[in-house]
C-alpha angles and dihedrals in degrees: 000000000000103000120125137197116251119223135190111227117206137137091010091300134106120219121191115243106173133356125223097012113183099168129053109175122179112223123215089247094062094263129122123229112212120193120182130203093267093056098256114144134201129180121202139176105228149116119256108243102176145350114200106173094175085062091037089234128135110183124196127184134193 
C-alpha cells in the first residue's frame, strides 16, 4: 500500500497528526485536507515541509 503517516514538525519534534493517509488535498484557503484509508479526515493550516513516500512520511510545519 502507498499510504503514509502525517506529522506536525515544530520545536525540533515530530508529532503524529494522522495515520494511513492516502489523500492530501490543498484547499483554496491555504489549508490541507488529509483523509486516511479509514475515512477519517483532518484539516490543518500548515506548510508542507517534506513528503518521503519511501519512509511513508508526510511532514507539515507551521
